C-alpha positions as CSV (number, residue, x, y, z in Angstrom):
1,M,-32.6,18.2,-39.7
2,R,-36.2,19.0,-39.6
3,R,-38.2,17.6,-36.3
4,Y,-41.9,17.1,-37.0
5,E,-44.5,17.8,-33.9
6,S,-45.3,13.7,-33.6
7,D,-41.4,13.5,-32.4
8,V,-41.5,15.7,-30.2
9,G,-40.6,14.2,-26.7
10,R,-40.6,10.8,-28.7
11,A,-37.4,9.2,-27.3
12,P,-38.0,10.3,-24.0
13,A,-41.7,8.0,-23.5
14,T,-39.5,5.0,-25.3
15,A,-36.8,6.1,-22.1
16,E,-39.6,6.3,-19.9
17,A,-41.2,3.2,-20.8
18,A,-38.4,0.8,-21.1
19,E,-37.5,2.6,-17.6
20,T,-41.2,1.4,-16.5
21,V,-40.3,-2.3,-17.8
22,Q,-37.4,-2.5,-16.2
23,R,-38.4,-1.9,-12.3
24,E,-42.0,-4.2,-13.0
25,V,-40.1,-6.9,-14.2
26,R,-37.3,-5.8,-10.5
27,K,-40.3,-6.4,-9.0
28,Q,-41.7,-9.9,-10.3
29,N,-38.3,-10.9,-9.4
30,R,-37.6,-9.8,-6.2
31,A,-41.4,-11.7,-5.6
32,I,-40.5,-14.9,-7.1
33,D,-36.8,-15.0,-5.2
34,A,-39.2,-14.3,-2.1
35,L,-41.8,-17.2,-3.1
36,F,-38.7,-18.9,-4.5
37,R,-37.2,-19.2,-0.9
38,E,-40.4,-20.0,1.1
39,A,-41.0,-23.0,-0.5
40,S,-37.9,-24.5,-0.3
41,R,-37.9,-23.8,3.2
42,L,-41.2,-25.9,3.5
43,L,-40.0,-28.2,0.9
44,R,-36.9,-28.5,3.3
45,K,-39.3,-29.1,6.1
46,A,-41.3,-31.9,3.9
47,D,-44.8,-29.8,4.5
48,P,-46.9,-31.8,2.0
49,E,-49.8,-29.2,3.1
50,S,-48.4,-26.4,1.4
51,D,-48.7,-24.5,-1.6
52,A,-45.8,-22.8,-1.6
53,L,-44.6,-24.5,-4.2
54,A,-48.2,-24.6,-6.7
55,R,-47.8,-20.7,-6.0
56,L,-44.4,-20.2,-7.1
57,E,-45.2,-22.1,-9.9
58,Q,-48.0,-19.9,-11.0
59,T,-46.1,-16.6,-10.2
60,L,-43.1,-18.0,-12.8
61,D,-45.4,-19.2,-15.4
62,A,-47.1,-16.0,-15.2
63,H,-44.1,-14.1,-15.4
64,F,-42.3,-16.0,-18.3
65,D,-45.8,-16.1,-20.1
66,R,-45.7,-12.0,-19.6
67,E,-41.3,-12.0,-21.2
68,D,-42.3,-14.6,-23.9
69,R,-45.8,-12.7,-25.1
70,L,-45.7,-9.2,-24.4
71,Y,-42.0,-8.0,-24.1
72,F,-39.6,-10.3,-26.1
73,P,-41.9,-10.0,-29.3
74,P,-41.0,-6.1,-29.4
75,I,-37.7,-6.5,-28.5
76,L,-37.7,-8.9,-31.6
77,A,-39.0,-6.7,-34.0
78,L,-36.9,-3.7,-33.2
79,R,-33.9,-5.9,-32.4
80,P,-33.4,-8.8,-35.0
81,E,-30.1,-8.9,-33.5
82,H,-31.1,-10.4,-30.1
83,K,-33.5,-13.0,-31.3
84,P,-30.9,-16.2,-30.8
85,R,-30.5,-14.5,-26.8
86,L,-34.6,-14.1,-26.3
87,E,-35.1,-18.2,-27.9
88,A,-32.2,-18.7,-25.0
89,C,-34.0,-17.2,-23.0
90,T,-37.9,-19.0,-24.2
91,A,-35.6,-21.6,-24.4
92,S,-35.0,-21.7,-20.9
93,H,-38.2,-20.8,-19.5
94,D,-39.5,-23.9,-21.4
95,W,-36.9,-25.8,-18.7
96,F,-37.9,-24.0,-15.3
97,R,-41.6,-25.0,-16.4
98,A,-40.4,-28.9,-16.6
99,R,-38.6,-28.8,-13.9
100,L,-40.9,-27.9,-11.6
101,H,-44.1,-29.7,-13.5
102,E,-41.1,-32.8,-12.3
103,I,-40.5,-31.8,-8.7
104,R,-44.4,-30.7,-8.4
105,E,-44.9,-34.9,-10.3
106,Q,-42.1,-36.4,-7.3
107,L,-44.0,-34.9,-4.5
108,R,-47.2,-36.3,-4.9
109,S,-45.7,-39.3,-5.7
110,Q,-43.7,-39.1,-2.7
111,D,-47.6,-38.2,-0.6
112,R,-49.2,-40.9,-1.9
113,K,-47.0,-43.0,-1.3
114,S,-46.5,-42.2,2.2
115,T,-50.7,-42.0,2.4
116,R,-49.7,-45.7,1.7
117,L,-47.4,-46.7,3.7
118,N,-49.6,-44.6,6.6
119,S,-53.2,-46.6,6.4
120,S,-51.2,-50.2,5.7
121,H,-50.0,-49.0,9.4
122,S,-52.3,-47.9,10.6
123,S,-54.4,-51.0,9.5
C-alpha cells in the first residue's frame, strides 16, 4: 500500500487532537463540579446575594454550547452510528438548562416574597 505525503503523521495528529479535546472536556467538567458544589453550599445557606447559581448556569451553558456546536457535529459526520447518543446528550443539555432556569425563577420568586414579607413587617 502506497502512503501519500499528506497521510504521513495523520493518525497520531488525530489521536493527539482527540486527547487534547478529552483533556479540555475533563478540565471543564472539574470546573463545573466545583461550581456545582459551591452553588449547592450557598443555596443550602439560602444566601440571596450569591451569584453562584448564575455562574454555574453560565458555565454549563457555555460547556453545553461548545459540545452541541463544536464537538458533536464532527463526531456525527464521521461516526453517524453515534447519532442516538449525541441526540440524547443534546436532549440532556436542554433538560439541564430548563431545570437551572426553573431553579433560578423559584429563587427569584422566593426572594420577592421574602422582600415583601420583610417590608410588611417593618411598616
